[in-house]
LUMPANU-843813 format. One line per 5 residues: number of its first residue (from 1); their letters; for each residue x, y, z of C-alpha. Coordinates in Angstrom, 3 decimals. Layout:
REM residues N
NUM = a = X Y Z  ...
//
This chain:
REM residues 475
1 = mygqe = -1.947 -15.786 -12.209  -4.952 -16.618 -10.009  -3.487 -19.366 -7.886  -1.601 -20.240 -4.603  1.228 -21.263 -6.694
6 = faddp = 1.820 -18.016 -8.428  0.856 -15.805 -5.025  3.761 -17.787 -3.298  6.663 -17.341 -5.886  5.901 -15.433 -8.755
11 = gpvye = 9.342 -14.155 -10.099  10.000 -17.670 -12.053  6.559 -17.224 -13.727  7.518 -13.512 -14.849  11.083 -15.159 -15.599
16 = rlrrd = 9.191 -18.320 -17.936  6.976 -15.594 -19.844  9.529 -12.787 -20.508  11.757 -16.449 -22.087  8.578 -17.880 -23.574
21 = hgava = 6.666 -14.641 -24.860  9.227 -11.201 -24.517  8.391 -8.449 -23.533  4.159 -9.122 -24.211  2.466 -12.197 -23.020
26 = pvlld = -0.778 -13.918 -22.729  -2.082 -15.231 -19.316  -5.168 -15.949 -17.239  -5.981 -13.641 -14.638  -9.067 -15.896 -13.620
31 = phvea = -10.018 -19.156 -15.841  -12.110 -17.369 -17.444  -10.387 -13.764 -18.016  -7.297 -13.850 -21.040  -5.464 -10.373 -20.817
36 = slvls = -1.717 -9.623 -22.159  0.867 -8.722 -19.305  3.504 -5.966 -20.000  7.119 -7.424 -18.820  8.771 -5.073 -19.994
41 = yeaal = 9.877 -1.776 -18.498  10.480 -0.006 -21.475  7.131 -1.640 -22.965  5.630 -0.653 -20.212  6.506 2.640 -20.067
46 = qllrs = 5.653 3.440 -23.784  2.000 1.588 -22.713  1.691 4.051 -19.518  2.441 7.145 -21.384  0.384 6.829 -24.699
51 = pesfg = -2.812 7.985 -23.676  -3.767 8.171 -27.359  -3.253 4.797 -28.144  -3.971 2.347 -24.649  -7.299 3.627 -22.727
56 = kdprr = -8.198 3.294 -19.514  -12.477 2.798 -19.867  -13.101 -1.235 -19.334  -16.530 -0.029 -21.320  -14.428 -0.899 -24.304
61 = wkava = -13.575 -4.261 -22.730  -14.966 -6.373 -25.808  -15.049 -9.890 -23.883  -17.340 -8.233 -21.320  -19.711 -6.461 -24.341
66 = dgria = -19.903 -9.505 -26.023  -21.037 -11.759 -22.738  -17.819 -14.117 -22.943  -17.178 -12.734 -19.520  -19.976 -13.337 -16.603
71 = pdnpv = -21.182 -10.253 -14.693  -20.012 -11.891 -11.526  -16.827 -12.667 -12.666  -14.217 -12.635 -9.711  -12.355 -10.149 -11.155
76 = lpmmg = -14.503 -7.389 -12.304  -14.876 -5.309 -9.066  -11.305 -4.719 -10.036  -11.026 -4.390 -13.852  -14.561 -3.018 -14.850
81 = yrpna = -16.182 0.521 -15.547  -16.761 2.938 -12.250  -16.730 6.581 -12.901  -13.450 7.425 -11.145  -10.366 8.780 -12.178
86 = lftdg = -9.055 5.501 -12.324  -11.153 3.979 -15.004  -11.863 7.196 -17.097  -9.603 9.336 -20.139  -9.759 12.554 -21.141
91 = aehar = -11.800 15.539 -20.166  -13.668 12.860 -17.424  -10.720 11.564 -15.941  -9.437 15.452 -15.578  -12.685 15.936 -13.980
96 = yrsai = -11.840 13.713 -11.172  -8.348 13.710 -10.571  -8.247 17.540 -10.439  -11.207 16.482 -7.297  -9.072 14.114 -5.575
101 = tdsld = -5.129 16.186 -6.089  -6.783 19.048 -5.373  -8.488 17.701 -1.538  -5.563 15.432 -0.751  -3.252 18.137 -1.272
106 = ridpn = -5.273 19.915 1.454  -3.875 17.319 3.906  -0.322 18.888 6.130  1.735 16.038 5.777  2.837 16.871 9.429
111 = vlrgy = -0.296 16.319 11.196  -0.175 13.321 8.813  2.630 12.133 10.776  1.651 12.826 13.798  -1.507 11.316 13.146
116 = verss = -0.048 8.013 12.517  2.614 8.250 15.055  -0.117 8.537 17.839  -2.493 6.055 15.813  0.774 2.955 15.944
121 = drlid = 1.535 3.708 19.698  -2.017 3.119 19.682  -1.926 -0.342 18.460  1.700 -1.019 19.883  0.575 -0.702 23.427
126 = gfapd = -2.205 -2.960 22.766  0.243 -6.167 21.902  3.153 -4.960 22.916  2.788 -7.137 26.437  2.239 -10.308 24.763
131 = gkvdl = 5.834 -10.491 23.041  4.550 -11.861 20.031  1.914 -10.731 17.232  0.767 -11.028 13.738  1.669 -7.565 12.374
136 = rreya = 0.116 -8.215 8.890  -3.369 -8.511 10.825  -2.864 -6.429 13.922  -0.513 -3.500 12.868  -0.003 -3.366 9.482
141 = lalpl = -3.753 -4.188 7.856  -5.216 -1.992 10.892  -2.879 1.517 10.651  -4.293 2.140 7.314  -7.539 1.490 8.163
146 = lvfme = -7.296 3.980 11.217  -5.328 6.584 8.839  -8.476 6.393 6.333  -10.973 6.964 8.959  -9.308 9.402 10.325
151 = mfgcp = -8.320 11.119 6.676  -12.298 10.879 5.635  -14.198 10.956 8.432  -15.636 7.256 8.714  -16.956 6.102 11.493
156 = pdtad = -15.793 2.757 12.892  -18.801 0.801 11.949  -18.890 2.040 8.419  -15.555 1.726 8.069  -15.413 -2.065 8.783
161 = klvrg = -17.785 -2.377 6.055  -15.446 -1.020 3.876  -12.274 -2.830 4.689  -14.310 -5.901 4.563  -15.306 -5.204 1.424
166 = msgif = -12.227 -3.898 0.297  -10.415 -7.233 0.989  -12.649 -9.771 -0.604  -12.195 -7.824 -3.933  -8.729 -7.814 -3.729
171 = dvvda = -8.323 -10.873 -2.870  -10.937 -12.381 -5.580  -12.877 -13.853 -3.091  -16.745 -13.733 -2.999  -16.361 -10.493 -4.827
176 = enana = -19.596 -9.995 -6.014  -20.766 -9.478 -2.253  -17.623 -7.803 -1.242  -18.372 -5.264 -3.700  -21.763 -4.890 -2.447
181 = llfeg = -20.736 -4.595 1.004  -18.113 -2.103 0.026  -20.869 -0.215 -1.636  -23.284 0.137 1.231  -20.358 1.493 3.723
186 = mlelv = -19.928 4.364 1.074  -23.308 5.073 0.979  -23.041 5.343 4.539  -20.138 7.908 4.297  -21.514 10.306 1.735
191 = alkrg = -24.776 10.259 3.391  -23.224 11.074 6.956  -20.879 13.898 5.353  -23.692 15.620 3.505  -25.473 15.931 6.223
196 = tpgad = -22.399 16.172 8.439  -19.207 18.149 6.849  -15.930 18.149 8.583  -12.031 19.103 8.115  -11.589 15.810 5.824
201 = vtswl = -11.053 14.553 2.404  -14.544 13.280 1.773  -15.677 16.545 2.493  -13.577 18.405 0.696  -14.179 16.333 -2.316
206 = mahpv = -17.895 16.865 -1.681  -16.890 20.596 -1.787  -14.809 20.779 -4.704  -16.254 22.991 -7.730  -16.062 20.252 -9.968
211 = glsde = -19.601 19.343 -8.255  -19.555 15.423 -8.283  -22.762 13.817 -7.533  -23.446 11.037 -4.925  -22.513 8.536 -7.411
216 = emihq = -19.243 9.863 -8.142  -18.214 11.024 -4.501  -18.656 6.791 -3.728  -16.364 5.784 -6.881  -13.936 8.355 -6.362
221 = lvllm = -13.859 6.995 -2.823  -13.798 3.477 -3.200  -10.657 4.474 -5.909  -8.972 6.104 -2.975  -9.714 4.156 0.007
226 = gagte = -8.317 0.773 -2.487  -5.532 2.767 -3.151  -4.948 4.124 0.663  -5.695 0.247 2.585  -4.891 -2.830 0.894
231 = pqqnl = -1.758 -1.549 -1.100  -0.944 0.092 1.980  -0.698 -2.651 4.348  1.269 -4.631 1.284  3.700 -1.881 1.894
236 = isngl = 4.068 -1.616 5.056  4.231 -5.726 5.569  6.871 -6.164 2.314  8.810 -3.553 4.235  9.080 -5.041 7.498
241 = rllls = 9.269 -8.426 5.877  12.234 -7.095 4.256  13.819 -5.402 6.961  13.516 -9.074 9.552  14.704 -11.044 7.094
246 = ddrfa = 16.889 -9.727 4.612  20.826 -9.413 5.726  21.613 -6.201 3.953  19.500 -4.599 6.801  20.411 -6.263 9.690
251 = gslsg = 24.073 -4.901 10.770  24.940 -2.030 13.226  24.011 1.650 12.401  27.742 2.630 12.755  28.406 -0.237 10.022
256 = gsmpi = 25.830 1.555 7.593  22.852 -0.934 6.738  20.329 1.032 4.902  18.044 2.854 6.766  13.958 2.472 6.259
261 = ddald = 13.474 5.234 3.173  16.100 2.557 1.362  14.238 -0.363 2.590  10.636 1.193 1.020  12.922 1.604 -2.194
266 = evlws = 14.108 -1.970 -2.441  10.234 -3.217 -1.895  9.030 -0.718 -4.311  11.707 -2.555 -7.179  11.517 -6.072 -5.832
271 = dppma = 8.122 -6.457 -4.205  5.372 -3.541 -5.515  2.003 -4.278 -3.493  0.460 -3.960 -6.632  2.704 -6.259 -8.417
276 = nygvh = 0.052 -6.503 -11.552  -2.374 -3.986 -12.883  -2.461 -0.870 -14.860  -5.030 -2.046 -16.699  -5.028 -0.462 -20.539
281 = fplrd = -7.403 -1.108 -23.540  -5.673 -0.411 -27.216  -7.968 1.889 -28.799  -6.965 0.119 -32.049  -5.278 -3.141 -33.265
286 = idlag = -1.465 -1.763 -32.527  1.689 -3.395 -32.084  3.750 -3.104 -28.360  7.411 -4.711 -28.282  6.801 -6.511 -31.263
291 = vrlre = 3.597 -7.909 -30.206  0.157 -7.481 -32.086  -2.661 -6.469 -29.130  -6.092 -6.118 -30.289  -8.791 -3.252 -29.857
296 = gepvv = -10.635 -3.512 -26.790  -8.631 -6.769 -24.802  -6.871 -6.049 -21.789  -3.225 -5.200 -21.166  -1.930 -5.334 -17.575
301 = vsfaa = 1.252 -4.116 -16.712  3.042 -6.026 -14.426  5.038 -3.461 -12.033  6.879 -6.546 -10.756  7.643 -8.100 -13.873
306 = anndp = 8.504 -4.629 -15.223  10.674 -3.426 -12.406  13.195 -6.920 -12.273  13.571 -6.511 -15.809  16.963 -7.992 -16.930
311 = alaad = 17.332 -5.065 -19.008  17.928 -2.386 -16.204  21.251 -2.257 -14.310  20.397 -4.010 -10.790  22.705 -2.097 -8.604
316 = hrign = 21.714 1.426 -8.651  18.271 0.724 -6.885  18.797 2.482 -2.947  18.008 5.944 -3.557  16.634 5.713 -7.299
321 = rahla = 13.102 6.245 -7.286  12.472 5.382 -11.122  10.099 2.353 -10.388  6.741 1.728 -11.321  5.319 0.644 -8.460
326 = wsagp = 2.970 3.914 -8.498  2.445 3.413 -12.322  3.519 6.264 -14.462  1.665 8.965 -17.175  -1.311 10.744 -16.602
331 = htcpa = -2.500 7.538 -13.843  0.303 8.183 -11.779  -0.557 7.515 -8.296  -1.797 11.150 -6.740  -1.135 9.929 -3.194
336 = kdaar = 2.153 8.792 -3.568  3.829 10.788 -1.150  1.477 10.235 1.481  1.315 6.789 1.267  5.205 6.481 1.308
341 = liaav = 5.364 8.491 4.327  2.655 6.230 5.904  4.632 3.651 5.742  7.891 5.074 6.741  6.562 6.363 9.759
346 = aierl = 4.617 3.537 10.675  7.708 1.182 10.253  10.175 3.367 11.795  7.363 3.635 15.534  7.737 -0.252 15.830
351 = ldrlp = 10.990 -0.584 15.519  12.185 2.010 17.942  9.481 0.702 20.248  10.024 -3.187 19.787  13.351 -2.794 18.368
356 = dlels = 14.052 -6.766 19.328  11.448 -7.612 17.048  12.436 -11.142 14.898  10.274 -13.580 12.774  8.971 -15.880 14.778
361 = vpaeq = 8.913 -18.367 11.717  11.916 -18.418 8.321  10.816 -16.138 6.327  10.087 -18.823 3.260  7.795 -19.971 5.403
366 = lrwrp = 5.786 -16.551 5.596  2.621 -17.573 3.550  1.263 -15.430 0.468  -2.451 -14.010 -0.593  -3.743 -15.367 -3.642
371 = gpfhr = -5.040 -13.189 -6.683  -3.542 -11.795 -9.608  -3.358 -7.952 -8.780  -1.430 -7.836 -5.524  1.789 -8.776 -3.392
376 = alael = 0.322 -9.338 -0.458  1.251 -11.314 2.980  -1.032 -13.691 4.703  0.678 -13.131 8.199  3.453 -11.682 9.422
381 = pvvfp = 4.183 -13.062 12.812  6.803 -12.220 14.664  8.446 -12.364 18.385  10.029 -9.877 20.743  10.469 -9.207 24.679
386 = pvpag = 7.083 -8.322 26.097  6.830 -4.416 26.883  4.085 -2.956 29.250  1.649 -0.959 27.611  1.414 2.544 28.686
391 = paapp = -1.409 3.564 30.618  -3.713 4.974 28.361  -3.681 1.519 26.325  -6.744 0.519 24.708  -8.526 -2.570 26.288
396 = vppaa = -8.349 -5.529 23.679  -11.090 -7.982 21.948  -11.179 -11.436 21.131  -8.769 -12.317 17.794  -10.528 -12.238 15.079
401 = psgav = -10.454 -16.137 13.518  -7.568 -16.822 11.624  -7.244 -15.216 7.944  -10.134 -13.119 8.717  -10.236 -9.575 8.888
406 = paspr = -11.034 -8.201 12.153  -14.536 -7.228 13.304  -12.761 -3.859 14.376  -8.654 -3.262 15.102  -7.383 -3.688 18.641
411 = pvppv = -7.414 0.159 19.577  -10.180 3.025 19.548  -9.008 5.163 16.839  -7.326 8.319 18.454  -9.400 11.062 18.280
416 = pspse = -7.531 14.275 18.361  -7.762 16.949 21.499  -9.006 20.536 20.359  -5.527 21.625 21.260  -4.044 19.147 18.531
421 = pqlge = -4.464 20.355 14.848  -6.150 18.918 12.511  -5.179 17.288 9.032  -6.616 20.240 7.165  -5.774 23.182 9.370
426 = rtwps = -2.393 23.929 7.521  -0.887 25.197 11.264  2.528 23.621 10.719  5.053 23.747 8.339  4.593 22.411 4.922
431 = spapt = 7.726 20.429 4.803  7.995 16.781 6.361  9.908 16.411 9.749  13.380 14.736 9.632  12.299 10.925 10.099
436 = sstrp = 14.513 8.653 12.078  15.299 6.316 9.227  17.471 9.181 8.079  21.247 8.423 9.371  22.018 11.285 12.042
441 = eatst = 25.335 13.442 10.757  28.521 13.237 12.428  28.925 15.437 14.796  32.066 14.482 16.663  35.279 12.103 16.298
446 = artpg = 33.884 8.926 16.304  33.917 6.661 19.220  34.601 2.568 19.834  31.890 0.997 20.625  31.380 -0.872 23.713
451 = sapeg = 30.629 -4.557 23.524  27.289 -5.865 21.993  25.324 -8.303 22.891  25.988 -12.011 21.336  24.527 -12.472 17.644
456 = rrrww = 23.279 -10.142 15.205  21.821 -6.949 16.598  20.094 -4.964 13.835  20.893 -1.585 13.088  17.215 -0.118 14.290
461 = sslav = 17.924 -1.618 17.672  20.932 0.394 18.034  18.976 3.815 16.632  16.370 2.719 19.596  19.538 2.990 21.878
466 = wrrgr = 20.874 5.859 20.395  17.316 8.059 20.485  16.682 7.086 23.964  20.286 7.847 25.448  21.056 4.382 26.904
471 = sttrp = 24.168 3.869 25.025  26.238 1.706 26.867  29.302 3.835 25.359  32.078 5.197 26.943  32.859 8.989 26.713
//
């Protein structure tokens, strides 16, 4: 599961494992790391909802304790123990989780929406005049970083260290140095917020009644950044790839094409950004779906394979949120609503601003980043008619080398003016504002559409025309 062949097309691997082994199969996450992979939806739910039988604490991992896995193995930063809500059980997990959920709950979703919209506009202004861009590097990667900087009160230089470290860990490339860089950036952020707290998640975590230490703060922040940057960019990228390549999303608005929320549902079912994770350790020798699992040996949940289990009905996915992309049970992702909001707003803003986007290479030629855990595009090159940037467009620095994480995103992160509500002020209503990905309800008798341009016209191109009042339809 660690090579380029698996990254390029994991579906056949899941099918072969299911055929040869059933619901649970032996796999290699690395040449030296053995694990069991749960492929069945039913078995995955049983494991995720059984904390009395399967624990999250990797200190139970016998191969690590026995020295069979070297301390510098590249999967350890993703699987090894950290004192945070992901890798703990029982009262310790409840303590960390309460601090995280209480702090995230203080973010006003309407203010978050506005911030994502402004950040998206700043990024789009940077590449709109070019007529082409790698959306993965210049948009899907950069936008979650900007959101993280705002939500967590993180300065740009520190954020640069964090994103480089986090990307290295997920790619399982030079993970030891990546982990050190990540830890260095987190130390800087915690020290900054201890001295100058603000209206941000980092400061709220520090002020929470559970009294997190600096070390505990660092590890909760690593968890939150890991969940809020790498998987977030994959959700945005995979959603855009689907919209730009799947015929189901290429019709006209009036033709009944699926909106953005439905596209995200499809991605979370078919190509979840964290394809294989949810690592657990049996608390004793135990049977799962007829397979004997040994105490202290890692069991990985394949969210991608479970979601695509042939035992599930595959024709009722639109609007169905029963997928496992956010995991399940006591370790369900606490930020799933915010993550979905960020992705939906990022995609709708891009398609509204650049409605004639097209992939510049066939979808089957897109490259994927190797790694056993994520489903991550290496690139998403597109072309579009150039659009003049707005008057406040930021300067564009030289591009980073191919495949590298840019030293900084194109725009200077937007700074709210004193009149703009901050993320934690709760000055706006708590219910999310309507999105352009929701079809408008009919308010009058349908009109015969005017002549359309040659070739397929994507539904969001029609939507952009409708929103801006430039329809050629005659009354």
